[in-house]
C-alpha positions in Angstrom: 3.3 1.3 -6.5 0.2 2.1 -4.4 0.6 5.6 -3.0 -1.5 4.6 0.0 1.2 2.3 1.4 4.5 2.9 3.1 6.3 0.9 0.5 6.9 4.0 -1.6 9.4 5.4 0.9 13.1 5.0 1.3 14.8 5.4 4.6 18.3 5.1 6.0 19.3 2.8 8.8 21.4 4.2 11.6 24.5 2.5 10.0 23.9 4.5 6.8 22.4 1.6 4.8 19.8 3.0 2.4 16.7 0.8 2.1 13.2 0.9 0.7 10.3 0.1 3.0 9.1 -2.3 0.3 11.7 -4.7 1.8 9.1 -5.2 4.6 6.3 -6.1 2.2 3.9 -8.7 3.6 4.9 -8.0 7.2 2.9 -6.4 10.0 4.9 -3.4 11.2 4.9 -1.3 14.4 6.6 2.0 13.6 7.8 3.9 16.7 9.6 7.2 17.2 12.1 6.6 20.0 14.4 8.8 22.2 17.1 7.8 24.7 16.4 10.4 27.3 12.6 10.1 27.6 10.4 9.0 30.5 9.1 6.3 28.1 12.6 5.1 27.2 12.1 1.9 29.2 9.6 0.9 26.5 12.6 -0.1 24.5 12.8 -3.3 26.6 9.0 -3.8 26.0 9.6 -3.4 22.3 12.3 -6.1 22.5 9.8 -8.4 24.4 7.1 -7.7 21.8 9.4 -8.5 18.9 10.5 -11.7 20.7 6.8 -12.7 21.4 6.1 -12.7 17.6 9.5 -14.2 16.6 9.2 -16.4 13.5 6.1 -14.5 12.4 5.9 -11.8 9.8 6.2 -9.0 12.3 8.8 -6.2 12.6 9.3 -3.1 14.7 10.9 -0.1 12.9 12.4 2.4 15.3 13.0 6.0 14.3 14.9 8.2 16.8 13.7 11.8 17.0 14.7 14.9 18.9 11.3 16.6 18.3 10.1 16.4 21.9 12.0 18.2 24.6 15.4 17.6 23.1 15.2 14.0 24.5 17.4 12.5 21.8 20.8 14.2 22.0 22.7 11.2 20.7 23.7 10.8 17.1 24.4 7.9 14.8 26.0 4.8 16.2 25.7 6.2 19.8 21.9 5.8 19.4 22.3 2.2 18.3 24.7 1.4 21.2 22.2 2.9 23.6 19.4 0.8 22.2 21.6 -2.3 22.5 21.7 -1.8 26.2 18.1 -2.8 26.1 18.8 -5.8 23.9 17.5 -4.2 20.7 16.3 -6.9 18.2 14.8 -4.6 15.6 16.1 -2.1 13.0 17.0 1.4 14.1 16.9 4.1 11.5 18.5 7.6 11.2 17.3 10.3 13.5 14.4 12.1 11.8 11.8 14.8 12.4 8.4 13.3 13.0 6.1 16.4 13.1 5.9 19.8 11.6 6.8 21.2 8.2 10.2 19.4 8.2 8.8 16.0 9.1 10.3 13.1 7.3 8.1 12.1 4.3 7.3 8.7 5.9 6.0 10.5 9.0 4.0 13.0 6.8 2.4 9.9 5.3 1.8 8.1 8.6 0.2 11.2 10.2 -2.0 12.7 7.4 -5.3 11.1 6.3 -5.0 13.0 3.0 -1.8 10.9 2.3 -2.6 7.6 3.9 -6.3 7.5 3.3 -7.1 6.2 6.8 -6.3 8.4 9.7 -4.7 11.7 10.9 -2.7 11.6 14.1 0.4 13.7 14.9 2.8 12.2 17.4 2.4 14.1 20.7 5.6 12.7 22.2 8.3 10.1 21.9 7.2 6.4 21.6 4.1 7.1 19.5 3.3 3.9 17.6 1.8 3.3 14.2 0.5 -0.1 13.2 0.8 -1.0 9.5 -0.7 -4.1 7.9 0.8 -6.5 5.4 -0.2 -4.4 2.5 1.7 -1.4 3.9 -1.4 0.5 4.9 -1.6 2.4 8.2 -4.4 0.8 10.3 -4.0 2.2 13.8 -1.9 4.2 16.2 -1.2 4.2 19.9 -0.2 7.0 22.1 3.1 6.9 24.0 1.5 5.9 27.3 0.2 2.7 25.6 2.8 0.0 26.5 4.0 -2.0 23.5 3.2 -5.3 25.3 -0.4 -4.2 26.2 -3.1 -6.6 25.3 -4.6 -3.9 23.0 -1.5 -3.8 20.8 -0.7 -7.5 21.0 -4.3 -8.5 20.0 -4.3 -6.1 17.0 -0.9 -7.4 15.8 -2.1 -11.0 16.2 -5.3 -10.2 14.3 -3.3 -8.7 11.4 -0.9 -11.6 11.4 -3.8 -14.0 11.1 -5.6 -12.1 8.4 -5.2 -13.1 4.7 -2.2 -15.5 5.1 
């Protein structure tokens, strides 16, 4: 397995199901750290709209709740999923994790460290930081929390990745 791809990692869905990210092989992914009590929380609806826009294409959003920023994710387990369902969530939600610092989840250590991913270094500054991953599982870009998921910048990059090497 290529150690420069996210496919080497295993994660747990919010329902406890243990999966390997290689299940998402050949898909373009937007990986987002979310929180229920954040000023950016309305972006959950925008993520739903983005997922719907690319329905039927090889695109997925992976949401990782995190309490790393201002204690803005006080919920646990199924309560997080129920909260996201209020926004019509149509993408997988994973267990609450750490996304920065020495205790960061291994996936996020990979996403944020150029020494690990071979492309870029970028530590999430707040909730709703987004990482774009290509079909090969490589990190290709990131977007700060203030960049709306339905912005033309994100949509065009997703479309470009979906159109490449089909």
